[in-house]
C-alpha positions as a printed NumPy array, in Angstrom:
array([[ -5.15 ,  39.323,  -7.648],
       [ -4.791,  42.467,  -5.54 ],
       [ -1.057,  43.015,  -5.119],
       [ -1.532,  45.47 ,  -2.243],
       [ -3.649,  43.089,  -0.145],
       [ -2.016,  41.542,   2.894],
       [ -2.679,  38.374,   4.848],
       [ -4.801,  39.378,   7.846],
       [ -2.786,  37.035,  10.082],
       [  0.864,  37.621,   9.137],
       [  0.51 ,  41.009,   7.377],
       [  2.588,  39.945,   4.366],
       [  1.377,  40.29 ,   0.751],
       [ -1.414,  37.911,  -0.181],
       [ -4.15 ,  37.841,  -2.798],
       [ -6.45 ,  36.158,  -0.269],
       [ -7.692,  37.339,   3.144],
       [ -5.075,  34.991,   4.652],
       [ -2.435,  32.54 ,   3.478],
       [ -3.576,  28.923,   3.685],
       [ -0.589,  28.074,   5.914],
       [ -1.382,  30.94 ,   8.335],
       [ -5.047,  29.968,   8.55 ],
       [ -4.213,  26.271,   8.987],
       [ -1.642,  27.043,  11.701],
       [ -4.193,  29.148,  13.609],
       [ -6.907,  26.519,  13.207],
       [ -4.496,  23.85 ,  14.495],
       [ -3.601,  26.033,  17.498],
       [ -7.278,  26.494,  18.413],
       [ -7.795,  22.756,  17.963],
       [ -4.872,  21.973,  20.293],
       [ -5.725,  24.379,  23.107],
       [ -8.288,  22.214,  24.957],
       [ -5.921,  19.214,  25.039],
       [ -2.979,  21.417,  26.015],
       [ -5.093,  22.881,  28.813],
       [ -5.726,  19.361,  30.139],
       [ -2.044,  18.399,  29.731],
       [ -1.048,  21.246,  32.071],
       [ -2.703,  19.436,  35.003],
       [  0.213,  16.988,  35.114],
       [  2.634,  19.922,  35.53 ],
       [  1.045,  21.664,  38.521],
       [  3.463,  20.112,  41.025],
       [  6.756,  21.983,  41.259],
       [  9.835,  20.291,  39.881],
       [ 13.324,  20.467,  41.279],
       [ 15.292,  23.306,  39.814],
       [ 19.046,  23.74 ,  39.787],
       [ 20.871,  25.492,  42.618],
       [ 17.799,  26.493,  44.596],
       [ 16.85 ,  22.88 ,  45.269],
       [ 20.404,  21.955,  46.289],
       [ 20.898,  24.931,  48.638],
       [ 17.738,  24.575,  50.619],
       [ 15.599,  27.422,  51.828],
       [ 14.119,  28.748,  55.035],
       [ 10.661,  28.766,  53.47 ],
       [  9.082,  25.644,  52.079],
       [  8.375,  25.648,  48.348],
       [  4.875,  26.344,  47.127],
       [  2.899,  23.154,  46.573],
       [  1.955,  24.285,  43.044],
       [  3.646,  25.944,  40.084],
       [  2.095,  29.387,  39.91 ],
       [  2.774,  29.813,  36.166],
       [  0.814,  26.637,  35.426],
       [ -1.915,  27.533,  37.917],
       [ -2.271,  30.952,  36.256],
       [ -2.769,  29.311,  32.863],
       [ -5.334,  26.806,  34.191],
       [ -7.289,  29.22 ,  36.403],
       [-10.113,  31.594,  35.5  ],
       [ -8.603,  34.396,  33.437],
       [ -5.677,  32.352,  32.129],
       [ -6.233,  30.413,  28.902],
       [ -9.958,  30.724,  29.554],
       [ -9.701,  34.507,  29.803],
       [ -7.881,  34.829,  26.505],
       [-10.347,  32.618,  24.652],
       [-13.529,  34.008,  26.188],
       [-12.487,  37.641,  25.666],
       [-12.029,  36.938,  21.935],
       [-15.255,  34.93 ,  21.938],
       [-17.177,  37.866,  23.493],
       [-15.598,  40.242,  20.992],
       [-16.673,  37.995,  18.096],
       [-20.239,  37.77 ,  19.43 ],
       [-20.413,  41.556,  19.939],
       [-19.211,  42.215,  16.384],
       [-21.677,  39.736,  14.891],
       [-24.604,  40.852,  17.058],
       [-24.906,  37.471,  18.766],
       [-25.912,  36.903,  22.372],
       [-22.993,  36.442,  24.746],
       [-22.355,  32.7  ,  25.212],
       [-23.784,  31.346,  28.47 ],
       [-21.684,  30.308,  31.437],
       [-20.648,  26.735,  30.747],
       [-19.521,  25.485,  34.138],
       [-15.86 ,  24.671,  34.714],
       [-12.791,  26.403,  33.343],
       [-12.182,  23.341,  31.175],
       [-15.689,  23.534,  29.697],
       [-15.221,  27.248,  28.985],
       [-11.89 ,  26.537,  27.226],
       [-13.392,  23.696,  25.171],
       [-16.432,  25.656,  24.003],
       [-14.73 ,  29.012,  23.422],
       [-11.969,  27.364,  21.356],
       [-14.616,  25.496,  19.338],
       [-16.679,  28.635,  18.666],
       [-13.599,  30.6  ,  17.573],
       [-12.389,  27.758,  15.346],
       [-15.859,  27.343,  13.805],
       [-15.907,  31.068,  12.95 ],
       [-12.306,  31.339,  11.832],
       [-13.275,  32.229,   8.247],
       [-15.1  ,  35.329,   9.487],
       [-12.271,  36.268,  11.871],
       [ -9.667,  35.914,   9.118],
       [-11.737,  37.731,   6.512],
       [-13.438,  40.462,   8.54 ],
       [-11.99 ,  41.03 ,  12.004],
       [ -9.858,  44.213,  12.119],
       [ -7.494,  42.674,  14.689],
       [ -7.125,  39.182,  13.202],
       [ -3.335,  39.484,  13.434],
       [ -3.548,  40.322,  17.164],
       [ -5.888,  37.357,  17.669],
       [ -3.435,  35.038,  15.891],
       [ -0.462,  36.401,  17.855],
       [ -2.232,  35.951,  21.189],
       [ -3.378,  32.396,  20.407],
       [  0.073,  31.352,  19.166],
       [  1.755,  32.949,  22.19 ],
       [ -0.383,  31.035,  24.697],
       [  0.061,  27.753,  22.768],
       [  3.847,  28.264,  22.792],
       [  3.771,  29.093,  26.508],
       [  1.856,  25.896,  27.292],
       [  4.072,  23.753,  25.07 ],
       [  7.139,  25.13 ,  26.855],
       [  5.688,  23.818,  30.138],
       [  4.384,  20.508,  28.789],
       [  7.344,  19.548,  26.579],
       [ 10.097,  21.447,  28.379],
       [ 11.062,  23.252,  25.18 ],
       [ 12.744,  26.589,  25.684],
       [ 10.508,  29.382,  24.391],
       [ 11.764,  31.424,  21.485],
       [ 14.019,  34.333,  22.308],
       [ 12.181,  37.641,  22.26 ],
       [ 13.653,  40.689,  20.535],
       [ 12.663,  44.327,  20.92 ],
       [ 12.737,  46.285,  17.672],
       [ 12.342,  50.024,  17.154],
       [  9.337,  51.209,  15.152],
       [  9.87 ,  54.3  ,  12.998],
       [  7.717,  56.238,  15.523],
       [ 10.1  ,  55.356,  18.359],
       [  7.961,  52.718,  20.071],
       [  9.322,  49.225,  20.567],
       [  7.863,  46.037,  19.094],
       [  8.5  ,  42.695,  20.765],
       [  8.871,  39.777,  18.372],
       [ 10.371,  36.308,  18.12 ],
       [ 12.186,  34.939,  15.088],
       [  8.965,  33.286,  13.904],
       [  6.702,  36.325,  14.361],
       [  4.988,  36.68 ,  10.975],
       [  4.054,  40.342,  11.348],
       [  3.268,  43.016,  13.914],
       [  1.308,  46.237,  14.181],
       [  2.671,  49.094,  16.277],
       [  0.116,  49.971,  18.935],
       [  1.385,  53.545,  19.129],
       [  1.25 ,  54.658,  15.471],
       [ -0.667,  51.796,  13.812],
       [  2.095,  51.02 ,  11.3  ],
       [  1.879,  47.413,  10.098],
       [  5.031,  45.423,   9.429],
       [  5.189,  42.151,   7.527],
       [  7.698,  39.372,   8.145],
       [ 10.485,  40.865,   5.983],
       [  9.838,  44.456,   7.084],
       [ 10.254,  43.479,  10.753],
       [ 13.646,  41.967,   9.987],
       [ 14.856,  45.32 ,   8.638],
       [ 13.983,  47.311,  11.777],
       [ 16.809,  48.174,  14.185],
       [ 16.964,  46.811,  17.706],
       [ 15.225,  49.065,  20.216],
       [ 17.283,  50.982,  22.742],
       [ 16.746,  49.759,  26.286],
       [ 14.986,  52.999,  27.221],
       [ 12.495,  52.853,  24.286],
       [  8.822,  52.73 ,  25.218]])
């Protein structure tokens, strides 16, 4: 067992390319995305919100929730999945997947292709941790809309190079985009909070 190896998804020590729990969690997220995409359709209509709905307004409310529309439109969930799908195909020398029709069809097929090739992503992709973070973030964003759960509080931590890293309490690991330093779960918890003016 290589003691210096790290899980490609959470960046904590692991003798395997990824912990079973990290891989399973990512596989489950990719499996859920098509159904979560469809579940968002029921949340397009705006709901009544606190004081604003009681006070009234000179302008009528928008007929749709823009946050939900952004997720369901071209470039939302579809954009995240198809950009990773194109990246995977480029790295493996495969032809770019064909246009599949609707946004829903693109989401279904891109999620399937990524899930079917998860072993390669976990074992070989240099940005597997970024892929996992992006997939988990969009799943959490959708679940917050669909279930009404409050999203996790985000914290900004200071990297040793001075850049700031945004995490939640469940973030398994993060790489600094400025200096490339990788932090595992425990290492992140030892970083100080970033000053408000940090980049």
